[in-house]
C-alpha positions as CSV (number, residue, x, y, z in Angstrom):
1,M,107.1,172.7,298.6
2,K,103.4,172.8,299.1
3,K,102.8,174.2,295.6
4,I,105.0,171.5,294.0
5,F,103.0,168.8,295.9
6,I,99.7,170.3,294.7
7,L,100.9,170.5,291.1
8,L,102.1,166.9,291.3
9,V,98.8,165.7,292.7
10,L,96.9,167.6,289.9
11,F,99.2,166.1,287.3
12,V,98.6,162.6,288.6
13,C,94.8,163.2,288.6
14,F,94.8,164.6,285.1
15,S,97.0,161.7,283.8
16,T,94.7,159.1,285.5
17,V,91.6,160.6,284.0
18,S,93.2,160.8,280.5
19,L,94.4,157.2,280.7
20,F,90.9,155.9,281.6
21,A,89.4,158.0,278.8
22,W,91.9,156.6,276.3
23,E,91.0,153.5,274.3
24,P,93.4,151.2,272.5
25,S,91.5,151.7,269.3
26,D,92.6,155.4,269.4
27,L,96.0,154.2,268.2
28,T,94.5,153.3,264.9
29,K,93.2,156.8,264.2
30,F,94.8,160.1,263.3
31,P,94.9,162.7,266.2
32,S,92.0,165.2,266.1
33,C,94.3,167.9,264.6
34,M,95.4,165.6,261.7
35,T,93.6,164.0,258.8
36,D,94.5,161.7,256.0
37,K,96.2,163.6,253.2
38,N,97.4,166.6,255.4
39,W,100.8,168.1,254.5
40,I,102.9,169.3,257.5
41,L,105.9,171.6,257.0
42,N,108.4,171.8,260.0
43,F,111.1,174.5,260.2
44,G,113.5,174.8,263.1
45,F,116.9,174.3,264.7
46,G,118.5,172.0,267.1
47,F,121.5,171.2,269.2
48,D,124.2,168.7,268.3
49,D,127.5,167.6,269.9
50,N,129.3,170.7,268.6
51,I,127.4,172.9,271.0
52,E,130.5,173.0,273.2
53,F,132.0,175.5,270.7
54,M,129.2,178.0,271.0
55,G,130.6,181.3,272.3
56,R,134.2,180.1,272.3
57,S,136.6,182.7,271.0
58,G,137.6,182.1,267.4
59,Y,135.0,179.5,266.7
60,T,131.9,179.7,264.4
61,W,129.1,177.3,265.2
62,V,126.0,177.0,263.1
63,P,123.5,174.8,264.9
64,P,121.6,172.2,262.9
65,I,118.9,174.0,260.9
66,R,116.2,171.8,259.4
67,L,113.3,171.8,257.1
68,S,111.1,168.7,256.9
69,F,107.8,168.0,255.2
70,D,105.5,165.2,255.9
71,R,102.4,163.8,254.1
72,N,99.8,161.9,256.1
73,I,98.7,158.7,254.5
74,G,96.2,156.3,256.0
75,L,97.4,152.7,255.3
76,G,95.4,149.5,255.1
77,D,91.8,148.8,255.7
78,Q,91.8,150.7,259.0
79,K,93.6,153.7,257.5
80,L,96.4,153.5,260.1
81,P,97.9,157.0,260.7
82,F,101.3,156.9,259.0
83,F,103.2,159.8,257.4
84,F,106.0,159.9,254.8
85,G,108.2,162.8,253.8
86,G,111.7,164.3,253.5
87,I,114.2,166.4,255.4
88,V,116.9,168.9,254.5
89,T,119.4,169.9,257.2
90,Y,122.4,172.2,257.5
91,S,125.1,172.7,260.2
92,G,128.6,174.0,260.3
93,L,131.7,174.5,262.4
94,G,134.8,176.6,261.9
95,R,137.7,178.3,263.5
96,K,139.6,181.3,262.5
97,D,142.6,182.9,264.4
98,Q,146.2,183.8,263.5
99,H,147.3,180.1,263.3
100,V,144.3,178.2,262.1
101,D,141.6,178.9,259.5
102,W,139.0,176.2,258.7
103,Y,135.3,175.7,258.2
104,Y,133.2,172.7,257.2
105,S,129.5,172.4,256.5
106,N,127.2,169.4,256.8
107,I,124.2,169.2,254.4
108,G,121.8,166.4,255.1
109,L,119.2,165.0,252.7
110,G,116.8,162.3,253.8
111,F,113.5,160.4,253.7
112,R,111.2,160.2,256.8
113,C,108.6,157.6,257.8
114,G,106.5,157.9,260.9
115,Y,103.4,156.9,262.9
116,H,101.0,159.3,264.7
117,F,99.8,158.4,268.2
118,N,96.3,159.6,269.1
119,W,95.9,160.2,272.9
120,G,92.6,162.0,272.5
121,I,94.0,165.5,273.3
122,D,92.8,168.2,271.0
123,N,95.5,169.9,268.9
124,L,98.2,167.5,270.1
125,D,100.1,165.3,267.6
126,T,102.7,162.8,269.0
127,Y,104.6,160.6,266.7
128,A,107.6,158.3,266.2
129,V,109.7,158.8,263.1
130,A,112.7,157.2,261.4
131,T,114.9,159.0,258.9
132,G,117.5,157.7,256.4
133,G,119.6,159.5,253.8
134,Y,123.0,161.1,253.3
135,V,125.1,163.8,254.9
136,I,127.4,165.7,252.5
137,R,130.4,167.3,254.2
138,L,131.9,170.3,252.4
139,S,135.3,171.5,253.7
140,D,137.7,174.2,252.8
141,N,140.8,172.7,254.2
142,E,142.8,169.5,254.8
143,I,142.0,169.2,258.5
144,H,138.4,168.2,257.8
145,T,138.0,166.4,254.5
146,S,135.0,166.6,252.2
147,G,132.9,163.5,251.6
148,S,129.6,161.9,252.6
149,S,128.2,159.7,255.3
150,T,124.9,158.1,256.2
151,L,122.1,160.1,257.7
152,F,120.2,158.0,260.2
153,S,117.9,159.0,263.1
154,V,115.1,157.6,265.2
155,N,113.1,160.2,267.1
156,I,110.0,160.8,269.0
157,G,108.2,164.1,268.5
158,V,105.3,166.3,269.5
159,R,103.4,169.0,267.6
160,Y,100.9,171.3,269.1
161,F,98.7,173.4,266.8
162,F,97.2,176.7,268.0
163,N,94.8,176.7,265.1
164,G,94.1,174.7,261.9
165,F,97.3,176.0,260.3
166,F,100.0,177.0,262.7
167,G,101.8,175.2,265.5
168,V,105.1,174.4,267.3
169,W,107.0,171.1,267.4
170,A,109.9,169.4,269.2
171,E,111.8,166.1,268.4
172,T,114.4,164.2,270.4
173,G,116.2,160.9,269.9
174,Y,119.2,159.4,268.3
175,G,120.4,161.0,265.1
176,T,123.2,162.1,262.9
177,H,122.2,165.7,263.1
178,G,120.6,167.4,266.1
179,V,119.9,165.6,269.4
180,F,117.0,167.9,270.3
181,D,115.2,170.0,267.8
182,I,112.5,172.7,268.1
183,G,110.6,174.9,265.7
184,I,107.4,175.9,264.0
185,A,105.0,173.8,262.0
186,F,102.5,174.6,259.3
187,K,99.7,172.3,258.3
188,F,97.8,172.4,255.0
């Protein structure tokens, strides 16, 4: 219990110092690890509402796999830290046993638009992003029909870069595909 209390006190002290070092004008600048015109490529996987089928006998669950790419663009006179890009996702669910045999795939294609938040922490990129597009459902049976639907998500995310090229990322929020996504990021 004493260790948890000490960690909590250290966290509050660090947060307080960071908050006083932060200036509102920082929100109009790219984080230190980002610049205008950077490309960022994110690859990873996530968890969706079909996770309950993971490990169940007879079911095949493919978690949401995603590839997104973003281009930093400073907008306006102040060069506000926006980014624009695209996303491709895939997920699937199926069941096969002596009575039932079905499988369907979801393929998502969309456009992303987001804003970087600069908290003054080296190698850290936090952002908010909105995504819009389509999800194409392919099915091999009558139980789950093929078709398309709208892809929409609003997420918050964080990227941490270990060097000028490679990092990790995580996003969470409301969306058509994954609820929580993690992966690796490349910046060039």
